[in-house]
Structures are given as structure tokens and as C-alpha cells.
C-alpha positions, 0 to 999 in steps of 0.5 A: 481511624474507625468510629468505635476506636475513636469513641474508645479513645475518648472514653479512655482519655476521660477516665485517665483524666479523672484519675489525676483529679484532686481527690475532693473533685472526683465524682464516684460515678466516673469510676464506672467509665472504664466498665462502659469502655470495656463493653464498647471494646467488646462491641468494637471487637465484634463489629470492627475487628481487633487490630494490633495497633489498638492493643495498648488501648485495650491494656490501658482499659484493663488497667483502668478497670482494675484500678477503679474496681479496687477504688469501688471496693475501698472502704476508706472514707478519706483519700490519701493526699499526694504531694503536688510534684507527684501529682504533676509527674503522674499527670505528665506520665499519663499524658505521655501514655495516652499520646502513645496509646492514641497515636499508634492507630492513627499512624498505622490506620485501617485506611479507607479506599476512596469512593469509586465515584462512577455511576456503577456499583462494583463487582469482583471475581477471581479465577485461575486459568492454566496455560497447558501449552507452557510448562512452569519453568519455576518448578522442577515438575515436568507436568506442572503448567503455567497458572495465571491467576486473575482478579476481575473488577467490573460494573455491577448491579449489586444486591441491596444487602451485598457486603463489600469484600475486604482487601485480601478477600480470603487470603489475609496471609498475604500481609505476613508475606509482604511484611517478611519481604519488607523486613518488617515485624511479621504482624505489622501489616495484619490490619490490611485484612480489615480494610473494606473495599467497595466491591461485592463478590461475584455480583451480577454485572450491570445490564442495560448497557453496551458492552464495556471496554476491557483493561488488562493490568500487570502488577509489579515484580517481587512486592506485586500482588493482584489487588495492589491497585484496588482503588484504581480498579474500583474507580475504573469499574465504577466508570464502566470498564472491566479490569482484569488484574493478572498475576505472575506466579513466583515473581509476585509477592503471593498469588493464589493457585487453582486450589486456593493456596498461595504461590509465594515469591521465589526468593532464590531468583531475586539475585538473578533478576537484578544481575542477570540480563538474560534471566530478566529477559526470560522473565519479561517474556513469561510476563508478556505471554501471561498477558497474551494468554489472557488476551487470547481468552477474552472471547471465552469470558465474553461467552461466559465460559469462566464467569457467567455474569460477564457473558456478553459484557465485554467490548473486545474492540476496545482493549487497554493494557496497563501495568506498574513497574515490571508489569508496565514493562510487560504491558509495553512489550505486549502493545508493541507486538499486538494490534489488539492493544488499543491504549497503553498505561504504565506506572513508573515502569522500566523499558527494555528492548525492543520497546526502547528502539521501536515505536509504540503505535497506541496512545500511551500514558507514562506515569513517572515518580519525581526522580524516577530511575525507570521511566525513559523519555525516549520511549515517550518521544518515539510513540506514533500516537497521542502520548503523555508523560506525567510526573508526580512531585513528591512521589516514589516508586511504591506510591504507585500502589495502594501501599501509599495509603498504609501510613503517614510514616511511609516517607520516614520508612523509605516507602514514599517520596513524601506525597500525601497518600490520599492525593496520590491515589486521586491523581492515579485514579483521575488521570488514568480514567481521563486517559482511558475515557479519551482513548477507549471511549472517545470522551472529552478529557480536559484533565490531560490538556492543561495543568490542574489546580486540584493536582499541583503535584502533576507535571504533564507533557503531551505530543501527537494530540489530535 
């Protein structure tokens, strides 16, 4: 919970407790406490922003304010006594009311992304590229070409007063899109627009350093979106990587087009994707080509064609490719086809031919949920380079995104395997960083070599180590 929210709830508890004291023990000065709470709520709305989880607290404050205003206007010199049983009933009711009011913001919090932890500040930029060699197959317009939206995190030299962007940047409507796709109340995820990141928009890139290795990232199918692994992206950028998240229009939850509008998930294709192997293969080809399109344009980024702040800041000889779920499938296929791929990382990703029967030649790290229905051990066993298979006890598929942080109720709602969300994010961040440090920067990575007391949920096996 946020600071002012905590103070508001403490004041509400005091005001509520006062109202249940015996009349002879009440101090009239406490009658003014709801007025102070009301002023604090106004400050909270301006500074922190309203969220629906706090609405019961706002209503309780209004109720107490109205009641205490009535008492202050009362001319009665002696309060009316109440039976003990009635007072106990009111106290119990008040306690239950406060539990509901106070726990709702806790159970569905404005979560905090962990500090990136590296030696660099973090910048973030957006750009949408158009591949004019590929018609868009998800629309009927003959002049509609494939758009590839990108979100880029990079080591930055942030101005002193730079304000970090919020989680959705300028697209808070993605919350409503996700809620609808999850069959949740439309407002349930609105508070994600209040989550603060650690990245400054279009900040100058860090100077005085050698060029930074590049990591391409592909999100998951259907519920995927560009910033679905923001914590991981910020961690890598703070440690000296340029991370490019690549959107796949019509098969992501929502990604922006070149005009800033959202391209939403094409729901009519979901049944075909799950039942039609040919359509799934066509989709995988499109996603792989999206990745290759960005890979081919990395020299243009290096020359400052799209984002001037990245001019000369990319090391095109050290390129990693990563992905979550179906995005990891596309990342694996790209690495099978491209010698420019120097390291592969997948997050609970299914694998398809020809990856199933061919051998990857790059160092590869395969994350798997506790009882993953996607990860295939034979792919790990066929890698002709250092390979790691990492299983996280208590994890489920969507724990491999920032959604693992949304609520302690994730497991009860079927969105988590029960692993602690903060711990899950730490595991993803630290093991991914260790992998890329070893295989893109030639740095020591002891975390990959033996069990860690800090991460008892992790089981890791390795092969072909030098």
C-alpha cells in the first residue's frame, strides 16, 4: 500500500474506535478527526491518485464526517446511554467493516516493481515500425502492411528531475482489455495505471561506456503485451543491456499502432489457434518474422534512424533473444535459423518443429513452471552449447510475467501456482541476468552453477558447460 493510504486507514480506525467508546470517555476534540482524514484524502487523490480499492474507505470517511458533524451541532448535554449488548454488537460490526475497508487495498495493491539494482539509470522509448514487404494477414485491407510496435529499455543518464513513467505509459485502457479477456469486472485492473516504474521516457542514453549488448524479447500469446515483463527489462537495462520488447498485433492483448491507437486481440482467431495446427504454424512464422524484421533493423537503430539517443550505443556482435510462452517459441525458432542470435532465453515456452528435432547452437536457458505443460526436456538435451533447465517450485504459467505481482489472491483465482510474487520476480531477474552476463558479456555467473540458499524454489540442471 501507498504511504498516504496507510495514514488514511489509521485515522479512520481511530475515528471509528472513538465512536464506540462509552459516552463519558469520549473527547470532543476527536470529533474533528474525520475532517483531518477528509483533507488527507484530498491530498492523496492529488498526489497518489484514486483507485477503486479505496472507495469503501472514502465512503467510510464521508459517513464518519456526516455523523461527527451531526454530533458537533447537537445541543444535547447528556448523551443517551446504550445497552451493553448493543454496544458490543456495534463494536463487532465496526470491526468487520474496518477489516473489509482496510484489506481490500492490501489484497489488490498498487504493487511496487523491485529496484532494478544495476549501475545505470533506465530510459524507455516507444516506436512502431512498418514492414512494407509483408501485408497484414489479420485484416482485409490490401494496402495494410505489418506493423511491429516496440518498447525499448536502455541504460540512461536520466536528468536529475526526470519523473519515471507509469506502468502503461499513455495507454491505461490496456487494463480494461486485460480484465475483459480474463472475464474479470471491467475496473478490476484499473489501478495498474498507478504503478510507478523506474524508467524515464526518452532519456539520454548513458555515455562514456562501450556499446551495450542487445536483447530482443517476444511477449506471450493472447494476454501478452509489450511491458508484461517490465521488472525484468528494467533490471537488464540497469545492468548495461538494451532490451527491445516486440509486439505482435492481433495476437497480443493490446499493442499500439503507428497512430497511437490500440490494436486489440483478434478474439475470433483464438479457437483456430488452439485447434488448427496449420494456423498456429502460420502464427509462429509471423512472430518469427516480426523478430527477424527488428533484428534486421538493429543497424538502423545503431545509426540513430529511429531513436537518436541510441546512436552508436548498440553492440551488434552480442545479441540475445528471449520470449515468454509463444513468444519463446518464436525466439527459439529465430535462434535456430539465425547465426546472429548469440544466446536464447525462454520463459515457460512450448516448442514446435523444427526446434523439437533440430539442435540449437546457442547457449540456452529454459525456465519452466513447476508442472509445465509446455517445456520439453528433449529440446534442452539437444542443445549443442551450454544449456540450462530451470524449474521454479510453486510457479504457474502467468507467474512468468509481472501479473505475478498483482495480488496475493492470484493463486486462489487460478493465475498463480502459489509462489510469492516478489520472490518469483527476483528469481526471473537474477537468473536471467546471470545467464546473459555469462554468455553475452563473459562475466562470472556462479548463480547458474549450484543451488542457491536465496532461491530454494529453484531447481537447475546444466549441460555442456565449459
